[in-house]
C-alpha positions as CSV (number, residue, x, y, z in Angstrom):
1,X,0.0,0.0,0.0
2,X,1.3,3.4,-0.9
3,X,2.1,6.0,1.7
4,X,-0.6,8.6,1.8
5,X,-0.6,12.3,0.9
6,X,0.9,14.4,3.6
7,X,-0.3,17.9,4.7
8,X,0.2,20.5,7.4
9,X,-2.5,22.7,8.9
10,X,-2.1,25.6,11.3
11,X,-4.2,28.1,13.1
12,X,-3.5,31.2,15.2
13,X,-6.4,32.7,17.2
14,X,-7.1,36.4,17.5
15,X,-5.3,36.5,20.8
16,X,-1.9,36.2,19.0
17,X,-2.6,37.7,15.6
18,X,-1.8,41.2,14.4
19,X,-5.3,41.6,12.9
20,X,-7.1,40.4,16.0
21,X,-8.8,37.6,14.1
22,X,-7.9,34.0,13.7
23,X,-5.6,33.1,10.8
24,X,-5.9,29.6,9.3
25,X,-3.4,28.0,6.9
26,X,-2.8,24.7,5.1
27,X,-0.6,23.0,2.6
28,X,-2.4,20.2,0.7
29,X,0.2,17.6,-0.3
30,X,-0.9,15.0,-2.9
31,X,0.5,12.7,-5.6
32,X,2.4,14.7,-8.2
33,X,-0.2,14.3,-10.9
34,X,-3.3,15.2,-8.9
35,X,-4.3,18.5,-10.2
36,X,-6.2,20.5,-7.5
37,X,-8.6,23.2,-8.3
38,X,-10.8,25.7,-6.4
39,X,-14.5,24.9,-6.3
40,X,-17.1,27.5,-5.3
41,X,-20.6,26.6,-4.1
42,X,-23.3,29.1,-3.4
43,X,-26.0,28.7,-0.8
44,X,-28.4,26.0,-1.9
45,X,-31.6,24.2,-1.0
46,X,-32.0,20.5,-1.8
47,X,-35.0,18.3,-2.4
48,X,-33.1,15.1,-3.2
49,X,-32.9,12.7,-0.1
50,X,-29.3,11.7,-0.7
51,X,-26.0,13.3,-1.7
52,X,-23.3,11.4,-3.5
53,X,-19.9,11.8,-1.9
54,X,-16.7,10.4,-3.4
55,X,-17.5,6.7,-2.9
56,X,-20.9,6.5,-1.1
57,X,-24.1,8.5,-0.7
58,X,-25.4,9.8,2.6
59,X,-28.6,11.6,3.6
60,X,-28.7,15.2,2.3
61,X,-29.8,18.2,4.3
62,X,-32.4,20.8,3.3
63,X,-30.0,23.7,3.1
64,X,-26.2,24.0,2.5
65,X,-23.9,27.0,3.0
66,X,-21.7,28.8,0.4
67,X,-18.1,27.9,0.5
68,X,-14.8,28.1,-1.5
69,X,-12.7,25.0,-1.3
70,X,-9.7,23.2,-2.8
71,X,-10.5,20.0,-4.5
72,X,-8.3,17.2,-6.0
73,X,-9.7,16.8,-9.4
74,X,-11.2,13.3,-8.9
75,X,-13.0,13.5,-5.6
76,X,-16.2,15.1,-4.3
77,X,-14.6,16.2,-1.0
78,X,-12.1,19.0,-0.3
79,X,-8.6,19.2,1.2
80,X,-9.5,22.6,2.8
81,X,-12.0,25.4,2.5
82,X,-13.7,28.3,4.1
83,X,-17.5,29.0,4.1
84,X,-19.6,32.1,4.2
85,X,-19.6,32.3,8.0
86,X,-15.8,32.3,8.3
87,X,-15.6,28.7,9.2
88,X,-12.3,27.1,7.9
89,X,-11.7,23.4,7.8
90,X,-8.6,21.3,6.8
91,X,-7.7,17.6,7.3
92,X,-4.7,15.4,7.5
93,X,-4.0,11.8,6.9
94,X,-3.3,10.0,10.2
95,X,-1.9,6.6,10.9
96,X,-3.4,4.5,13.7
97,X,-3.1,1.0,15.2
98,X,-6.7,0.6,13.9
99,X,-6.2,-0.7,10.3
100,X,-7.6,1.7,7.8
101,X,-10.2,0.2,5.4
102,X,-10.4,0.4,1.6
103,X,-14.1,-0.5,1.8
104,X,-16.0,2.4,0.0
105,X,-17.1,4.9,2.6
106,X,-16.7,8.5,3.6
107,X,-13.2,10.1,3.1
108,X,-11.7,12.7,5.4
109,X,-11.9,15.1,2.5
110,X,-15.7,14.4,2.3
111,X,-16.0,15.3,5.9
112,X,-14.3,18.7,5.2
113,X,-16.9,19.5,2.6
114,X,-19.8,18.3,4.7
115,X,-18.6,20.5,7.6
116,X,-18.4,23.6,5.4
117,X,-21.8,22.9,3.8
118,X,-23.7,22.2,7.1
119,X,-21.9,24.0,10.0
120,X,-21.6,27.7,10.9
121,X,-19.1,27.5,13.8
122,X,-16.0,25.4,14.7
123,X,-17.9,23.8,17.6
124,X,-20.9,22.9,15.5
125,X,-18.5,21.4,12.8
126,X,-16.8,19.3,15.5
127,X,-20.1,18.0,16.8
128,X,-21.4,17.4,13.2
129,X,-18.3,15.5,12.1
130,X,-18.0,13.4,15.2
131,X,-21.6,12.5,15.1
132,X,-21.4,11.4,11.4
133,X,-18.1,9.6,12.1
134,X,-19.7,7.5,14.8
135,X,-22.6,6.7,12.4
136,X,-20.8,6.2,9.1
137,X,-17.1,5.7,10.0
138,X,-14.4,6.5,7.5
139,X,-13.0,4.4,4.7
140,X,-12.2,4.1,1.0
141,X,-9.3,4.7,-1.2
142,X,-7.9,8.2,-1.0
143,X,-5.6,7.8,-4.0
144,X,-6.5,8.1,-7.7
145,X,-3.6,6.0,-9.0
146,X,-3.2,3.6,-6.0
147,X,-5.0,2.0,-3.2
148,X,-4.4,4.0,0.0
149,X,-6.6,4.4,3.0
150,X,-6.0,6.3,6.3
151,X,-7.6,7.8,9.4
152,X,-8.0,11.6,9.6
153,X,-7.2,14.6,11.8
154,X,-8.9,18.0,11.4
155,X,-8.7,21.6,12.4
156,X,-12.0,23.5,12.6
157,X,-11.6,27.3,13.1
158,X,-14.1,30.2,13.1
159,X,-13.7,33.9,13.9
160,X,-13.5,33.2,17.7
161,X,-12.8,29.5,18.3
162,X,-10.8,26.5,17.0
163,X,-10.7,22.8,17.6
164,X,-8.3,20.0,16.8
165,X,-10.0,16.6,16.1
166,X,-8.0,13.4,15.8
167,X,-9.8,10.2,14.7
168,X,-9.3,6.4,14.4
169,X,-12.1,4.5,12.8
170,X,-15.2,5.6,14.7
171,X,-13.2,6.7,17.7
172,X,-12.0,10.3,18.3
173,X,-10.5,12.8,20.7
174,X,-10.7,16.6,20.4
175,X,-8.9,19.5,22.0
176,X,-9.9,23.2,22.0
177,X,-7.2,25.5,20.7
178,X,-5.5,28.0,23.0
179,X,-3.7,30.7,21.0
180,X,-2.1,28.4,18.3
181,X,-2.2,24.9,17.0
182,X,-0.8,22.8,14.2
183,X,-1.4,19.3,13.0
184,X,0.4,17.0,10.6
185,X,0.3,13.3,9.8
186,X,0.8,12.1,13.4
187,X,-1.4,12.3,16.5
188,X,-0.6,15.0,19.0
189,X,-3.5,15.4,21.5
190,X,-2.0,13.1,24.1
191,X,-3.7,13.5,27.5
192,X,-4.8,17.1,26.7
193,X,-8.2,16.3,25.3
194,X,-11.4,18.2,26.1
195,X,-13.8,15.7,24.5
196,X,-13.5,12.1,23.6
197,X,-15.7,9.4,22.1
198,X,-17.5,7.3,24.7
199,X,-15.6,4.0,24.0
200,X,-12.2,5.3,22.8
201,X,-10.5,4.4,26.1
202,X,-12.1,1.0,26.4
203,X,-11.3,0.2,22.8
204,X,-7.6,0.9,23.5
205,X,-7.7,-1.2,26.7
206,X,-9.4,-4.1,24.9
207,X,-6.6,-4.1,22.3
208,X,-3.8,-3.9,24.8
209,X,-2.8,-0.4,23.7
210,X,-3.5,1.3,27.1
211,X,-2.9,0.3,30.7
212,X,-6.1,1.4,32.6
213,X,-4.1,2.1,35.7
214,X,-2.3,4.9,33.9
215,X,-3.6,8.3,32.6
216,X,-5.0,7.9,29.1
217,X,-3.0,9.4,26.3
218,X,-4.7,9.3,22.9
219,X,-1.4,9.7,21.1
220,X,0.3,6.8,22.9
221,X,-2.7,4.5,22.6
222,X,-3.5,5.0,19.0
223,X,-0.3,6.0,17.1
224,X,1.0,3.4,14.6
225,X,4.6,3.3,15.9
226,X,5.6,1.0,13.0
227,X,5.0,3.7,10.4
228,X,8.3,4.2,8.5
229,X,7.5,7.8,7.8
230,X,6.7,8.6,11.5
231,X,10.0,10.5,12.0
232,X,9.4,12.9,9.1
233,X,5.7,13.4,10.2
234,X,6.9,14.3,13.7
235,X,9.6,16.5,12.2
236,X,7.0,18.5,10.2
237,X,4.7,18.8,13.2
238,X,7.6,20.0,15.3
239,X,8.6,22.5,12.6
240,X,5.2,24.0,12.3
241,X,4.8,24.2,16.1
242,X,8.1,25.9,16.6
243,X,7.4,28.4,13.8
244,X,4.1,29.3,15.4
245,X,5.6,29.5,18.9
246,X,8.6,31.5,17.8
247,X,6.5,34.2,16.1
248,X,4.8,35.5,19.2
249,X,2.1,38.1,19.0
250,X,1.7,39.5,15.5
251,X,1.0,36.4,13.3
252,X,-0.8,37.5,10.1
253,X,-1.5,36.3,6.6
254,X,2.1,37.2,5.5
255,X,3.5,35.2,8.4
256,X,1.5,32.1,7.6
257,X,2.4,32.3,3.9
258,X,6.1,32.3,5.0
259,X,5.4,29.2,7.1
260,X,3.8,27.4,4.2
261,X,6.8,28.2,2.0
262,X,9.2,26.9,4.6
263,X,11.9,24.4,3.5
264,X,13.5,22.1,6.1
265,X,14.1,18.4,6.2
266,X,15.7,15.7,8.3
267,X,19.2,16.7,7.2
268,X,18.7,20.1,8.8
269,X,19.1,22.0,5.5
270,X,17.1,25.2,5.1
271,X,17.1,28.3,2.8
272,X,19.3,28.2,-0.2
273,X,21.0,25.0,1.0
274,X,17.7,23.1,0.6
275,X,16.7,21.2,-2.6
276,X,14.1,18.6,-3.5
277,X,15.4,15.1,-2.5
278,X,14.4,11.9,-0.9
279,X,14.0,13.8,2.4
280,X,11.8,16.5,0.9
281,X,8.7,15.0,2.5
282,X,10.0,16.3,5.8
283,X,9.5,19.8,4.6
284,X,6.4,21.9,5.1
285,X,6.6,23.1,1.5
286,X,6.9,19.6,0.0
287,X,8.5,18.8,-3.4
288,X,8.3,15.3,-4.9
289,X,11.7,13.9,-5.7
290,X,10.2,11.0,-7.7
291,X,6.9,10.2,-9.3
292,X,6.1,8.0,-6.3
293,X,6.6,10.9,-3.8
294,X,4.2,13.6,-2.7
295,X,4.2,17.4,-3.2
296,X,2.2,20.5,-2.2
297,X,-0.6,20.8,-4.7
298,X,-2.5,23.8,-3.3
299,X,-2.3,26.1,-0.3
300,X,-4.6,28.5,1.6
301,X,-4.2,31.2,4.2
302,X,-7.5,32.7,5.5
303,X,-8.2,35.6,7.8
304,X,-11.4,34.6,9.7
305,X,-12.8,38.1,10.4
306,X,-16.5,37.0,10.2
307,X,-17.5,40.2,8.4
308,X,-20.6,39.3,6.2
309,X,-19.9,42.4,4.1
310,X,-16.6,40.7,3.1
311,X,-17.8,37.1,2.7
312,X,-17.0,36.0,6.3
313,X,-13.2,35.7,5.6
314,X,-10.4,36.8,3.3
315,X,-9.1,33.7,1.6
316,X,-5.7,33.7,0.0
317,X,-5.2,30.7,-2.4
318,X,-2.2,29.5,-4.4
319,X,-1.7,26.8,-7.0
320,X,1.0,24.1,-6.9
321,X,4.0,24.9,-4.6
322,X,3.5,28.0,-2.4
323,X,7.2,28.8,-2.6
324,X,6.9,29.4,-6.3
325,X,3.3,30.7,-6.5
326,X,1.5,34.0,-5.7
327,X,-1.5,33.8,-3.3
328,X,-4.6,35.4,-4.8
329,X,-7.2,37.0,-2.4
330,X,-10.8,35.6,-2.7
331,X,-14.1,36.1,-0.9
332,X,-17.2,33.9,-0.6
333,X,-19.5,36.7,-1.8
334,X,-17.5,37.3,-5.0
335,X,-17.0,34.9,-7.9
336,X,-13.8,32.9,-8.0
337,X,-12.1,33.5,-11.4
338,X,-12.6,30.7,-13.9
339,X,-8.8,30.4,-14.2
340,X,-8.6,29.0,-10.7
341,X,-11.5,26.6,-11.1
342,X,-11.5,23.2,-12.8
343,X,-11.5,23.7,-16.6
344,X,-14.6,22.6,-18.4
345,X,-12.4,20.8,-20.9
346,X,-8.9,19.3,-20.5
347,X,-8.2,20.7,-23.9
348,X,-8.6,24.3,-22.7
349,X,-6.2,26.6,-20.7
350,X,-5.3,25.2,-17.3
351,X,-3.6,27.6,-14.9
352,X,-2.9,24.9,-12.3
353,X,-1.1,22.7,-14.9
354,X,0.7,25.7,-16.4
355,X,2.0,26.5,-12.9
356,X,2.9,22.9,-12.1
357,X,4.8,22.2,-15.3
358,X,6.7,25.4,-15.0
359,X,7.6,24.5,-11.4
360,X,8.9,21.1,-12.5
361,X,11.3,22.9,-14.9
362,X,12.6,25.0,-12.0
363,X,13.0,21.9,-9.8
364,X,15.4,20.3,-12.2
365,X,17.9,23.2,-11.4
366,X,16.5,24.2,-8.0
367,X,19.6,25.5,-6.4
368,X,20.2,27.9,-9.3
369,X,16.7,29.0,-10.2
370,X,14.7,28.8,-7.0
371,X,16.3,31.8,-5.2
372,X,15.4,34.0,-8.1
373,X,11.9,32.6,-8.4
374,X,11.3,33.0,-4.6
375,X,12.4,36.7,-4.8
376,X,9.9,37.3,-7.6
377,X,7.2,35.8,-5.5
378,X,8.1,37.9,-2.5
379,X,7.9,41.1,-4.4
380,X,4.6,40.3,-6.1
381,X,3.1,39.0,-2.8
382,X,4.2,42.0,-0.7
383,X,2.4,44.4,-3.0
384,X,-0.9,42.5,-2.8
385,X,-0.7,42.0,1.0
386,X,-0.1,45.7,1.4
387,X,-3.0,46.6,-0.8
388,X,-5.6,44.2,0.7
389,X,-6.3,45.9,4.1
390,X,-7.0,49.3,2.5
391,X,-9.1,47.9,-0.4
392,X,-12.8,49.0,-0.1
393,X,-15.5,46.4,-0.2
394,X,-16.5,47.4,-3.7
395,X,-12.8,47.2,-4.8
396,X,-12.2,43.6,-3.8
397,X,-13.0,42.1,-7.3
398,X,-10.5,44.5,-8.8
399,X,-7.8,43.3,-6.3
400,X,-8.6,39.7,-7.2
401,X,-8.2,40.4,-10.9
402,X,-4.9,42.3,-10.2
403,X,-3.6,39.4,-8.1
404,X,-4.6,36.7,-10.6
405,X,-2.8,38.8,-13.4
406,X,0.2,39.0,-11.1
407,X,0.2,35.2,-10.5
408,X,-0.2,34.5,-14.2
409,X,2.5,36.9,-15.2
410,X,4.8,35.4,-12.6
411,X,4.5,32.0,-14.1
412,X,5.2,33.3,-17.6
413,X,8.3,35.2,-16.3
414,X,9.6,32.0,-14.6
415,X,9.0,30.0,-17.8
416,X,10.9,32.7,-19.8
417,X,13.7,32.7,-17.2
418,X,14.2,28.9,-17.6
419,X,14.2,29.4,-21.4
420,X,16.8,32.1,-21.2
421,X,19.1,30.2,-19.0
422,X,19.6,27.6,-21.7
423,X,18.7,24.8,-19.3
424,X,16.6,22.1,-20.9
425,X,14.5,21.9,-17.7
426,X,12.4,19.0,-19.0
427,X,11.0,16.2,-16.8
428,X,12.9,13.0,-18.0
429,X,10.9,10.7,-20.2
430,X,11.5,7.9,-17.7
431,X,9.5,9.9,-15.1
432,X,5.8,9.0,-15.6
433,X,4.8,12.5,-14.6
434,X,6.1,13.6,-18.0
435,X,3.2,11.8,-19.8
436,X,0.4,12.7,-17.5
437,X,-1.1,15.6,-19.5
438,X,-1.2,13.3,-22.6
439,X,-2.7,10.5,-20.5
440,X,-5.7,12.7,-19.3
441,X,-5.8,15.0,-22.3
442,X,-8.9,13.4,-23.7
443,X,-10.8,13.8,-20.5
444,X,-12.0,10.2,-20.7
445,X,-10.9,9.4,-17.2
446,X,-12.4,12.5,-15.5
447,X,-15.1,11.6,-12.9
448,X,-18.2,13.7,-12.8
449,X,-17.5,15.6,-9.6
450,X,-19.0,18.9,-8.6
């Protein structure tokens, strides 16, 4: 069974942010050929009794909320998203002593979308997801090309409150966030849970994972200690935690973007010494070294201000690697540009794939080209971040257009830079990533997801 996608999710509450509102951030790490697009859903009413998720259908609700989310091209669910009430949700693959099942069921990404559609607050999302989890469980392949199943962890955050939820099968533990929190692909709640499923402790005792004479630790009881990637998962969790703790008061969207662009790995290399390699999956900003690796496919930073006049949150979204991409500001009450959504035809223009293929050219000569590319990103991003706070409500659409133009121009500048260096910069023919666009170009394999 392949190792699953890896991700990192962070939140800083208003008590420690410069803006006074929570700031949520996530890198979504997927297989190298999993294009990931933004999907926008308005408020809706439903008459049909069931809703088809990725693998199975569940009962539908009468009304669903508006949201903007990031969706791997083949699934119904979302890696992360923010709804009209300023509720943000992101999930992580987690590895438990409970064996994950490939039996078709609800994926963690399905739960992200369900929470955004049906909840208005972080606490309501927590209660909704845990209730559905106890009823339906979690299972099914989370990989398009392989057969991979896993448990899930989540962060739910709204303009005042945030929760961490860690799950194993139908069991779970939750901790309310104080100031800051981050999650990765390893359990972290330990003994510091505020809520726990009614039979989680007994299940651990029955399986010999917990001595009932000792204080119960969710992490010690449920962590799969035989996972070969456990050290890199713990390294990423430690890195995100230290970045949040080290920043102190004053965390903001720019700070979180910097965290998502962070390069570090088990070798201790950072900055210009870092380059994609076999240890890249220990980096918050992940780059695949091989076709079997994983890489950051999409990122988000959201200021959860809760202002209905500005769509409940200011959402900054980027395509492919955040270290080479410009974040574009979006709002739930304004239309997401078509260039950021899934193309209607695979034969048409595709900004995600244009960004991704240009990035791969840079990665072939990372140590030479990346410092220049990163500097171009910093300049473009700084201008947009400076403009956003003073942009009037009726000027936000213009700022989004300006940002998208900057993001598109940046990609073309980078492509031209690679051309002018004289580097070939092409993915080798032996790497199956090189043929992916041709493989899906007909659109024959595209599922009919929303």
